[in-house]
Kinemage of the C-alpha trace (Angstrom):
@kinemage 1
@onewidth
@group {chain A} dominant
@subgroup {mainchain}
@vectorlist {calphas} color= white
{ca met a 1} P 123.958 141.996 118.253
{ca ile a 2} L 125.033 139.977 115.143
{ca val a 3} L 123.911 136.922 116.648
{ca thr a 4} L 120.247 138.263 116.389
{ca val a 5} L 120.549 139.461 112.731
{ca leu a 6} L 121.960 135.679 111.653
{ca leu a 7} L 118.642 134.311 113.759
{ca phe a 8} L 116.325 136.555 112.040
{ca ile a 9} L 117.633 136.112 108.702
{ca leu a 10} L 117.401 131.970 108.736
{ca phe a 11} L 114.159 132.638 110.353
{ca ile a 12} L 112.840 134.228 107.604
{ca leu a 13} L 114.771 132.370 105.063
{ca asn a 14} L 113.434 129.379 106.330
{ca phe a 15} L 109.550 130.565 106.691
{ca ile a 16} L 109.893 131.909 103.014
{ca leu a 17} L 111.099 128.506 101.145
{ca ala a 18} L 109.137 126.206 103.370
{ca gly a 19} L 105.853 128.328 102.811
{ca thr a 20} L 106.586 128.602 99.156
{ca val a 21} L 107.335 124.487 98.756
{ca ile a 22} L 104.194 124.061 100.919
{ca phe a 23} L 101.666 126.412 98.622
{ca leu a 24} L 103.462 125.424 95.488
{ca glu a 25} L 102.156 121.962 96.052
{ca arg a 26} L 99.312 122.805 96.740
{ca arg a 27} L 98.195 120.385 99.687
{ca asp a 28} L 95.439 119.622 101.702
{ca val a 29} L 94.714 123.444 103.691
{ca gly a 30} L 94.646 121.289 107.412
{ca ala a 31} L 98.149 119.952 106.415
{ca thr a 32} L 99.257 123.409 105.474
{ca trp a 33} L 98.139 125.195 108.500
{ca ala a 34} L 99.626 122.123 110.520
{ca trp a 35} L 103.208 122.565 108.934
{ca leu a 36} L 102.824 126.515 109.103
{ca leu a 37} L 102.622 126.090 113.069
{ca val a 38} L 105.764 123.561 113.306
{ca leu a 39} L 108.293 126.028 110.745
{ca leu a 40} L 106.635 128.679 113.068
{ca phe a 41} L 107.767 127.219 116.107
{ca met a 42} L 110.977 125.319 115.056
{ca pro a 43} L 112.858 128.048 112.372
{ca val a 44} L 115.255 125.587 110.523
{ca ile a 45} L 114.944 122.624 112.375
{ca gly a 46} L 110.982 123.030 110.905
{ca phe a 47} L 112.172 122.683 107.650
{ca ile a 48} L 114.475 120.258 107.827
{ca ile a 49} L 111.844 117.673 109.247
{ca tyr a 50} L 109.356 119.213 106.745
{ca leu a 51} L 112.133 117.912 103.823
{ca val a 52} L 111.843 114.669 106.006
{ca phe a 53} L 108.157 114.425 106.750
{ca gly a 54} L 106.710 116.774 104.212
{ca gln a 55} L 107.493 116.571 100.369
{ca asn a 56} L 104.833 115.616 97.947
{ca leu a 57} L 105.145 113.125 95.314
{ca ser a 58} L 101.863 113.592 93.487
{ca arg a 59} L 103.535 114.948 90.735
{ca arg a 60} L 106.583 112.451 90.032
{ca lys a 61} L 105.867 109.235 87.695
{ca ile a 62} L 107.403 106.165 89.685
{ca phe a 63} L 105.651 103.595 88.576
{ca asp a 64} L 105.811 101.628 84.577
{ca trp a 65} L 102.407 101.841 83.829
{ca lys a 66} L 102.978 100.554 80.659
{ca val a 67} L 102.556 97.180 82.419
{ca gln a 68} L 98.940 97.214 82.483
{ca glu a 69} L 99.287 97.916 78.319
{ca lys a 70} L 101.524 94.825 78.308
{ca ile a 71} L 98.962 92.388 79.708
{ca gly a 72} L 96.144 93.743 78.530
{ca ile a 73} L 94.535 95.270 82.020
{ca lys a 74} L 94.554 99.144 80.682
{ca glu a 75} L 92.168 97.592 77.634
{ca ile a 76} L 90.301 95.301 79.755
{ca ser a 77} L 88.944 98.675 81.861
{ca gln a 78} L 88.479 100.626 78.686
{ca gln a 79} L 86.000 97.783 77.477
{ca gln a 80} L 84.180 97.925 80.910
{ca ile a 81} L 83.864 101.595 81.372
{ca asp a 82} L 82.509 101.598 77.752
{ca leu a 83} L 79.754 98.935 78.675
{ca leu a 84} L 78.851 100.568 81.828
{ca arg a 85} L 78.700 103.762 80.364
{ca ala a 86} L 76.011 102.059 77.643
{ca asn a 87} L 74.256 100.473 80.580
{ca arg a 88} L 75.047 97.169 78.652
{ca phe a 89} L 77.665 95.807 81.773
{ca pro a 90} L 77.141 91.737 82.037
{ca phe a 91} L 76.516 91.842 85.747
{ca his a 92} L 77.110 88.139 86.914
{ca asp a 93} L 75.158 89.208 89.691
{ca glu a 94} L 72.397 91.699 89.036
{ca arg a 95} L 72.311 92.902 93.084
{ca thr a 96} L 76.027 94.728 91.870
{ca ile a 97} L 74.432 97.271 89.824
{ca gln a 98} L 73.129 99.349 92.343
{ca tyr a 99} L 76.713 99.909 92.821
{ca lys a 100} L 77.486 100.661 89.282
{ca asp a 101} L 78.836 103.995 89.970
{ca ile a 102} L 81.215 102.764 92.461
{ca val a 103} L 82.448 99.974 90.044
{ca tyr a 104} L 82.713 102.724 87.441
{ca met a 105} L 84.746 105.285 89.583
{ca leu a 106} L 86.807 102.521 90.443
{ca leu a 107} L 87.671 101.377 86.990
{ca met a 108} L 88.336 105.705 85.482
{ca asn a 109} L 90.393 106.797 88.035
{ca asp a 110} L 92.054 103.067 89.082
{ca gly a 111} L 91.916 101.196 86.182
{ca ser a 112} L 89.990 98.346 88.831
{ca ile a 113} L 88.942 95.915 86.733
{ca leu a 114} L 85.766 94.207 87.901
{ca ser a 115} L 86.433 90.375 88.315
{ca gln a 116} L 83.135 88.096 88.768
{ca asp a 117} L 84.085 84.630 89.375
{ca asn a 118} L 86.136 84.672 93.041
{ca his a 119} L 86.117 82.695 95.915
{ca val a 120} L 87.198 84.199 99.019
{ca asp a 121} L 88.308 83.012 102.579
{ca ile a 122} L 88.369 85.262 105.608
{ca phe a 123} L 90.844 85.388 108.027
{ca thr a 124} L 90.356 87.047 111.451
{ca asp a 125} L 93.079 85.016 113.410
{ca gly a 126} L 97.067 85.016 112.235
{ca lys a 127} L 97.829 81.111 112.580
{ca asp a 128} L 94.465 80.436 110.602
{ca lys a 129} L 95.913 83.044 108.227
{ca phe a 130} L 99.697 82.112 107.903
{ca lys a 131} L 98.809 78.530 108.018
{ca ala a 132} L 96.842 78.624 104.925
{ca leu a 133} L 99.501 80.842 103.443
{ca phe a 134} L 102.322 78.285 103.840
{ca glu a 135} L 100.431 75.546 102.292
{ca asp a 136} L 100.122 77.585 99.437
{ca ile a 137} L 103.099 78.359 98.971
{ca lys a 138} L 104.450 74.674 99.515
{ca asn a 139} L 102.579 73.885 96.676
{ca ala a 140} L 103.401 76.147 94.718
{ca lys a 141} L 104.632 75.374 90.773
{ca asn a 142} L 105.666 78.287 89.378
{ca asn a 143} L 106.076 81.743 90.952
{ca ile a 144} L 105.670 82.842 94.361
{ca his a 145} L 105.590 87.018 95.001
{ca leu a 146} L 105.295 88.842 98.179
{ca val a 147} L 105.245 92.583 99.654
{ca tyr a 148} L 104.858 93.284 103.192
{ca tyr a 149} L 105.335 96.507 104.883
{ca ile a 150} L 106.579 94.414 107.809
{ca ile a 151} L 109.092 91.112 108.150
{ca arg a 152} L 110.475 90.568 111.412
{ca asn a 153} L 113.623 88.626 112.588
{ca asp a 154} L 111.429 85.981 114.754
{ca lys a 155} L 109.886 82.600 114.585
{ca leu a 156} L 107.560 83.412 112.140
{ca gly a 157} L 109.683 85.182 109.869
{ca asn a 158} L 112.467 82.800 109.543
{ca glu a 159} L 109.958 80.061 108.770
{ca leu a 160} L 108.976 81.974 106.021
{ca leu a 161} L 112.262 83.018 104.874
{ca glu a 162} L 113.153 78.836 105.304
{ca leu a 163} L 110.165 77.942 103.113
{ca leu a 164} L 110.839 80.764 100.496
{ca ala a 165} L 114.481 79.578 100.080
{ca leu a 166} L 113.238 75.678 99.916
{ca lys a 167} L 110.744 76.853 97.193
{ca ala a 168} L 113.548 78.724 95.466
{ca lys a 169} L 115.611 75.693 95.024
{ca gln a 170} L 112.914 73.492 93.686
{ca gly a 171} L 113.153 76.031 90.682
{ca val a 172} L 109.701 78.212 91.882
{ca lys a 173} L 110.277 82.157 90.542
{ca val a 174} L 110.351 83.700 94.526
{ca arg a 175} L 110.169 87.420 94.743
{ca leu a 176} L 109.961 89.300 97.967
{ca leu a 177} L 109.481 92.776 98.195
{ca tyr a 178} L 109.543 95.115 101.377
{ca asp a 179} L 109.234 97.950 102.674
{ca asp a 180} L 112.881 99.916 103.719
{ca met a 181} L 111.120 101.800 106.362
{ca gly a 182} L 108.664 99.577 108.167
{ca thr a 183} L 111.307 96.680 108.187
{ca arg a 184} L 115.032 98.473 108.349
{ca met a 185} L 115.702 98.277 112.118
{ca leu a 186} L 114.070 95.013 112.630
{ca leu a 187} L 116.690 92.743 110.582
{ca arg a 188} L 119.784 93.464 108.133
{ca arg a 189} L 120.382 92.254 104.785
{ca lys a 190} L 122.131 89.086 105.872
{ca phe a 191} L 118.692 87.862 106.998
{ca phe a 192} L 117.648 87.422 103.079
{ca arg a 193} L 121.019 85.389 101.849
{ca pro a 194} L 119.573 81.914 102.325
{ca leu a 195} L 116.717 83.045 100.319
{ca ile a 196} L 119.229 84.964 97.597
{ca his a 197} L 121.839 82.041 97.778
{ca ala a 198} L 118.813 80.025 96.801
{ca gly a 199} L 118.145 81.680 93.492
{ca gly a 200} L 115.397 83.821 95.202
{ca glu a 201} L 115.242 87.850 94.326
{ca val a 202} L 114.519 90.379 97.202
{ca ala a 203} L 114.056 94.134 97.253
{ca ser a 204} L 113.487 96.880 99.423
{ca phe a 205} L 111.133 100.080 98.857
{ca phe a 206} L 112.345 103.461 98.586
{ca pro a 207} L 115.986 102.233 100.804
{ca ala a 208} L 117.773 104.649 102.283
{ca arg a 209} L 120.725 106.477 100.461
{ca ile a 210} L 122.966 106.475 104.028
{ca pro a 211} L 122.942 103.297 105.406
{ca leu a 212} L 120.141 102.829 108.686
{ca val a 213} L 119.302 106.182 107.926
{ca asn a 214} L 116.364 107.016 105.768
{ca leu a 215} L 114.853 110.296 105.104
{ca arg a 216} L 111.520 108.987 103.911
{ca val a 217} L 109.547 108.746 106.640
{ca asn a 218} L 106.494 109.276 104.534
{ca phe a 219} L 105.809 107.458 101.559
{ca arg a 220} L 105.547 103.851 102.328
{ca asn a 221} L 104.553 101.012 100.653
{ca his a 222} L 102.034 99.648 103.346
{ca arg a 223} L 101.155 97.236 101.066
{ca lys a 224} L 100.503 93.344 102.454
{ca leu a 225} L 100.341 90.936 99.036
{ca ala a 226} L 101.051 87.698 98.531
{ca ile a 227} L 100.510 85.858 95.135
{ca ile a 228} L 100.862 81.769 94.529
{ca asp a 229} L 101.341 81.234 90.682
{ca gly a 230} L 99.474 84.007 89.388
{ca lys a 231} L 95.973 82.117 91.122
{ca ile a 232} L 95.751 83.028 94.549
{ca gly a 233} L 96.235 86.173 96.210
{ca tyr a 234} L 96.133 87.253 100.215
{ca ile a 235} L 95.119 91.113 101.390
{ca gly a 236} L 94.647 92.626 104.464
{ca gly a 237} L 96.419 93.784 107.269
{ca phe a 238} L 98.992 90.840 109.250
{ca asn a 239} L 102.556 91.847 108.458
{ca ile a 240} L 105.051 89.075 109.137
{ca gly a 241} L 105.808 88.597 112.336
{ca asp a 242} L 105.340 86.508 115.905
{ca glu a 243} L 103.184 89.653 117.502
{ca tyr a 244} L 101.027 89.241 114.894
{ca leu a 245} L 100.319 85.210 116.011
{ca gly a 246} L 99.286 86.966 119.521
{ca leu a 247} L 102.777 86.319 120.982
{ca asn a 248} L 103.784 90.101 122.325
{ca gln a 249} L 102.936 90.592 125.545
{ca lys a 250} L 102.519 94.175 124.622
{ca phe a 251} L 99.527 93.626 122.310
{ca gly a 252} L 98.455 90.486 123.340
{ca tyr a 253} L 95.669 89.120 121.156
{ca trp a 254} L 96.163 89.973 118.039
{ca arg a 255} L 93.094 90.730 115.976
{ca asp a 256} L 93.231 91.439 112.110
{ca thr a 257} L 91.459 90.732 108.848
{ca his a 258} L 93.098 89.070 105.711
{ca leu a 259} L 91.942 87.884 102.675
{ca arg a 260} L 91.957 84.667 100.333
{ca ile a 261} L 91.220 85.319 96.653
{ca ala a 262} L 90.945 82.365 94.235
{ca gly a 263} L 89.977 83.584 90.770
{ca ser a 264} L 90.778 86.454 88.120
{ca ala a 265} L 90.821 88.942 90.772
{ca val a 266} L 94.176 88.146 91.447
{ca tyr a 267} L 95.262 89.589 88.070
{ca gly a 268} L 94.578 93.283 89.609
{ca met a 269} L 97.436 92.244 92.377
{ca gln a 270} L 99.466 90.702 90.800
{ca thr a 271} L 99.522 93.534 88.708
{ca arg a 272} L 99.959 95.491 91.600
{ca phe a 273} L 103.104 93.398 92.544
{ca ile a 274} L 104.590 93.618 89.334
{ca leu a 275} L 103.868 97.802 89.712
{ca asp a 276} L 105.722 97.970 92.753
{ca trp a 277} L 108.717 95.524 91.953
{ca asn a 278} L 109.473 97.143 89.138
{ca gln a 279} L 109.951 100.432 90.890
{ca ala a 280} L 112.539 98.569 93.753
{ca ser a 281} L 114.307 96.145 91.872
{ca pro a 282} L 116.546 96.915 89.247
{ca his a 283} L 115.549 93.175 87.802
{ca asp a 284} L 112.501 94.384 86.129
{ca ile a 285} L 109.729 91.283 85.508
{ca lys a 286} L 109.908 91.559 81.916
{ca asn a 287} L 107.651 88.312 80.782
{ca glu a 288} L 104.499 89.814 82.615
{ca glu a 289} L 102.154 87.046 80.240
{ca ser a 290} L 103.402 83.858 82.044
{ca tyr a 291} L 102.006 85.452 85.662
{ca phe a 292} L 99.030 85.354 84.320
{ca pro a 293} L 97.564 82.127 83.951
{ca asp a 294} L 94.279 81.366 82.859
{ca ile a 295} L 92.113 80.603 85.685
{ca thr a 296} L 88.544 78.867 85.452
{ca pro a 297} L 86.145 79.995 87.666
{ca gln a 298} L 86.069 79.911 91.944
{ca gly a 299} L 83.347 81.409 92.669
{ca glu a 300} L 80.621 84.228 92.466
{ca thr a 301} L 82.101 87.131 94.448
{ca asp a 302} L 82.403 90.191 92.465
{ca ile a 303} L 85.687 91.862 93.311
{ca gln a 304} L 87.912 95.469 92.546
{ca ile a 305} L 91.639 95.434 93.521
{ca val a 306} L 91.806 98.918 94.248
{ca ser a 307} L 94.942 100.825 94.955
{ca ser a 308} L 96.433 104.365 95.992
{ca gly a 309} L 98.901 106.051 96.917
{ca pro a 310} L 101.163 109.721 97.163
{ca asp a 311} L 101.914 109.582 93.264
{ca ser a 312} L 97.964 109.632 92.858
{ca glu a 313} L 96.113 112.337 91.539
{ca trp a 314} L 92.843 110.902 93.484
{ca glu a 315} L 92.758 109.121 96.544
{ca gln a 316} L 91.003 106.164 95.439
{ca ile a 317} L 90.640 103.716 98.559
{ca lys a 318} L 89.551 106.971 100.856
{ca asn a 319} L 86.745 108.003 97.384
{ca ser a 320} L 86.019 104.588 97.689
{ca tyr a 321} L 85.325 104.472 101.325
{ca ile a 322} L 83.098 107.694 101.134
{ca lys a 323} L 80.593 106.043 98.111
{ca met a 324} L 80.167 103.248 100.205
{ca ile a 325} L 78.736 104.917 103.278
{ca asn a 326} L 77.146 107.557 101.253
{ca ser a 327} L 75.559 104.299 100.163
{ca ala a 328} L 74.326 102.852 103.248
{ca lys a 329} L 70.201 102.408 103.944
{ca lys a 330} L 70.567 100.388 107.181
{ca tyr a 331} L 74.062 100.069 108.777
{ca ile a 332} L 77.827 101.049 108.594
{ca tyr a 333} L 80.258 98.969 110.434
{ca met a 334} L 84.220 100.199 110.185
{ca gln a 335} L 87.508 98.990 112.202
{ca thr a 336} L 90.483 100.731 112.285
{ca pro a 337} L 93.245 100.833 114.695
{ca tyr a 338} L 94.200 104.561 113.674
{ca phe a 339} L 90.696 107.220 113.423
{ca ile a 340} L 92.232 110.224 111.739
{ca pro a 341} L 89.622 111.342 108.753
{ca asp a 342} L 89.870 114.032 106.706
{ca asp a 343} L 86.714 116.396 106.682
{ca ser a 344} L 85.097 114.847 103.693
{ca leu a 345} L 84.651 111.147 105.207
{ca leu a 346} L 84.394 112.507 108.513
{ca asn a 347} L 81.505 114.657 107.183
{ca ala a 348} L 79.831 111.263 105.506
{ca leu a 349} L 79.518 109.367 108.442
{ca lys a 350} L 78.124 112.438 110.700
{ca leu a 351} L 75.451 112.732 108.203
{ca ser a 352} L 74.804 109.034 108.072
{ca ala a 353} L 74.292 108.780 111.263
{ca leu a 354} L 71.992 112.047 111.741
{ca ser a 355} L 69.987 110.551 108.737
{ca gly a 356} L 69.152 107.426 110.959
{ca ile a 357} L 71.834 105.171 109.534
{ca asp a 358} L 73.058 102.775 112.319
{ca val a 359} L 77.306 103.981 112.416
{ca lys a 360} L 79.425 101.881 114.572
{ca ile a 361} L 83.110 102.109 114.544
{ca met a 362} L 85.352 99.698 116.251
{ca ile a 363} L 89.108 100.565 117.828
{ca pro a 364} L 91.716 99.450 120.094
{ca asn a 365} L 91.883 99.821 123.407
{ca lys a 366} L 95.739 100.514 123.521
{ca pro a 367} L 97.682 102.581 121.155
{ca asp a 368} L 101.031 101.520 119.344
{ca his a 369} L 101.334 105.186 118.516
{ca met a 370} L 100.803 107.379 121.183
{ca phe a 371} L 99.944 110.949 119.128
{ca val a 372} L 97.864 108.727 116.442
{ca tyr a 373} L 95.991 107.397 119.381
{ca trp a 374} L 95.094 110.587 121.011
{ca ala a 375} L 93.872 111.758 117.286
{ca thr a 376} L 92.080 109.208 117.184
{ca leu a 377} L 89.764 109.940 120.546
{ca ser a 378} L 89.527 113.523 119.421
{ca his a 379} L 87.640 112.486 116.232
{ca ile a 380} L 85.749 110.130 117.647
{ca gly a 381} L 84.486 112.373 120.474
{ca gln a 382} L 82.537 114.910 117.122
{ca leu a 383} L 80.872 111.175 116.109
{ca leu a 384} L 79.370 110.499 119.427
{ca lys a 385} L 77.473 113.254 119.545
{ca thr a 386} L 75.945 112.629 116.112
{ca gly a 387} L 74.428 109.152 117.492
{ca val a 388} L 77.293 107.237 116.124
{ca lys a 389} L 78.292 104.195 118.577
{ca val a 390} L 81.586 103.385 119.343
{ca tyr a 391} L 83.131 100.308 120.943
{ca ile a 392} L 87.020 100.085 122.356
{ca tyr a 393} L 88.200 96.080 121.359
{ca gln a 394} L 89.073 94.716 124.795
{ca lys a 395} L 90.245 90.744 123.624
{ca gly a 396} L 94.036 92.752 122.276
{ca phe a 397} L 94.995 94.471 119.719
{ca ile a 398} L 92.164 95.269 117.001
{ca his a 399} L 94.361 95.786 113.322
{ca ala a 400} L 91.526 95.177 110.909
{ca lys a 401} L 91.099 97.361 108.207
{ca met a 402} L 87.364 96.627 107.505
{ca leu a 403} L 84.125 98.465 105.887
{ca val a 404} L 80.727 96.990 105.712
{ca val a 405} L 77.751 98.534 104.497
{ca asp a 406} L 73.781 97.174 104.628
{ca gly a 407} L 75.709 93.586 104.629
{ca lys a 408} L 75.960 94.241 100.702
{ca ile a 409} L 79.314 95.497 100.346
{ca ala a 410} L 82.413 95.496 101.730
{ca ser a 411} L 86.160 96.607 101.860
{ca val a 412} L 89.352 95.102 103.412
{ca gly a 413} L 92.651 95.990 102.646
{ca thr a 414} L 95.737 97.409 104.165
{ca ala a 415} L 94.210 101.137 104.420
{ca asn a 416} L 93.305 102.472 107.818
{ca ile a 417} L 91.083 105.412 108.361
{ca asp a 418} L 93.621 108.182 108.239
{ca val a 419} L 95.516 111.027 106.726
{ca arg a 420} L 98.584 108.781 106.185
{ca ser a 421} L 96.737 105.934 104.170
{ca phe a 422} L 95.023 108.245 102.408
{ca arg a 423} L 97.537 110.108 100.989
{ca leu a 424} L 101.466 109.431 102.182
{ca asn a 425} L 101.628 105.824 102.014
{ca phe a 426} L 100.816 103.359 99.463
{ca glu a 427} L 97.837 100.901 100.230
{ca val a 428} L 95.709 98.274 98.488
{ca asn a 429} L 92.298 97.135 99.161
{ca ala a 430} L 89.833 94.691 97.822
{ca val a 431} L 85.966 95.894 97.042
{ca leu a 432} L 83.847 93.098 97.861
{ca tyr a 433} L 80.427 93.271 95.868
{ca asp a 434} L 79.028 90.088 97.658
{ca arg a 435} L 75.930 89.754 99.967
{ca lys a 436} L 76.542 86.606 101.613
{ca leu a 437} L 80.482 87.471 102.347
{ca ser a 438} L 79.235 90.709 103.475
{ca ser a 439} L 76.940 89.355 105.839
{ca arg a 440} L 79.432 87.041 107.316
{ca leu a 441} L 81.900 90.166 107.642
{ca gly a 442} L 78.978 91.665 109.600
{ca lys a 443} L 78.507 89.264 111.681
{ca ile a 444} L 82.422 88.819 112.649
{ca phe a 445} L 82.161 92.947 113.550
{ca arg a 446} L 78.968 91.821 115.794
{ca glu a 447} L 81.275 89.210 117.466
{ca asp a 448} L 83.486 91.107 118.241
{ca met a 449} L 81.300 93.530 119.734
{ca glu a 450} L 80.834 90.966 122.927
{ca glu a 451} L 84.563 91.499 123.475
{ca ser a 452} L 84.244 95.378 123.314
{ca thr a 453} L 82.888 97.716 125.772
{ca glu a 454} L 81.210 100.833 124.527
{ca leu a 455} L 82.477 104.309 124.824
{ca thr a 456} L 79.232 106.709 125.677
{ca leu a 457} L 78.907 110.147 125.010
{ca his a 458} L 78.585 110.739 128.641
{ca asp a 459} L 82.025 108.497 129.350
{ca tyr a 460} L 83.882 110.900 126.587
{ca gln a 461} L 82.711 114.451 128.146
{ca asn a 462} L 83.509 113.499 131.490
{ca arg a 463} L 87.037 112.577 130.269
{ca pro a 464} L 90.151 113.748 132.506
{ca leu a 465} L 91.812 117.382 131.956
{ca trp a 466} L 95.235 115.844 130.971
{ca ile a 467} L 93.520 113.796 128.575
{ca arg a 468} L 91.489 116.673 126.862
{ca phe a 469} L 94.818 118.288 126.813
{ca lys a 470} L 96.797 115.650 124.778
{ca glu a 471} L 93.674 114.949 122.467
{ca ser a 472} L 94.153 118.777 121.431
{ca ile a 473} L 97.625 118.630 120.680
{ca ser a 474} L 97.408 115.361 118.554
{ca arg a 475} L 94.582 116.751 116.764
{ca leu a 476} L 96.272 120.435 115.945
{ca leu a 477} L 99.134 117.582 114.258
{ca ser a 478} L 96.600 115.006 112.725
{ca pro a 479} L 96.968 116.527 109.434
{ca ile a 480} L 100.314 115.417 109.432
{ca leu a 481} L 100.873 112.491 111.527
């Protein structure tokens, strides 16, 4: 009898406390119901799981935004906002004017300056990307800043570390930031000792307070940035590890998309790194101006570097996706390893397809996270009914995060099409306003179609019952995956 009463009290206390926390945080309705189901079916344990997975950072300030003021970023973004409001913005490419609403939105909500003098190289193969990155690191004269979600203790990881240690010995300022959750199980702190002993600095984002036990499963730094001398920047989906060279038997060929940017858009990438570094390291970057050298025009590509995270009031990257989708007149090409959109993005894609826009989405043929994979298939099924064409990449594992609209505007970066990237992780994308570059990305998508099979509505509707069951469970949990 006493045990029953205690269990009842614990259940009520668990439900009241957790329910109160969830509703006070005013999270998405779908996520609220998903967490309430977890709490209902797993009393007490559910509340512990919520503390690990479900807390909200949106009301906390974790970055020192005064950095933007010190280096003039905030002042420049306000100037661009004022010029856009007055219809006096000096667009170098008049064709970018049709997307001035997107430019304005990203300026207002993220301070994303529009840079108009960039040259961009596209990498879809890891070997090509790392060959170029290593060459730029070898040629570095002043500073090297890297942030990666995953760094593996394998051949590629050790080659990178050796090169960074060599540059540090040469007097180049080297800073390496990694995410504690993405990397903690893959290597130990001693892995970085050669770099630290050479004079380099290493920091971990949101590290575990208890060794090897990190309760912050969410709020991870999923960004992948490399900035060389403040003049060259890399951004995209590749992490550091042999699997990204296609050397992992489970995944086979690794198909990703990464950009090398030369031009003033690198200022936005450098700013993002400094904000992340100063949050994670006790050794703040003080002399910011030395990391923003004068850059002569490198090209004519217009770029905005946009970042988002759980500390943001607005979901900047997701909103940029929706605005791009709504601007489509001819086609929408999307590549993503995970497809778990919220209703706003899902409805945008549905409306585009129902309006006659050619919407094509490409996803992997194999999971690296099982529940996420089945949830992806569940959401894909809804779109097939509206005329969206879905392609399953067969050559290996596609990890690209790319959106191309009409061959005029594109987005490439670290954010997947899922709730985790939109709300729970720290991400960064490059929005590209360039017809030649966007057309090239569109061509790459069509080339990938030749390595894919189409998932038809008939095939989807005739899937086995056991697959339907797994999809239903995963879809139920999708708001918190």
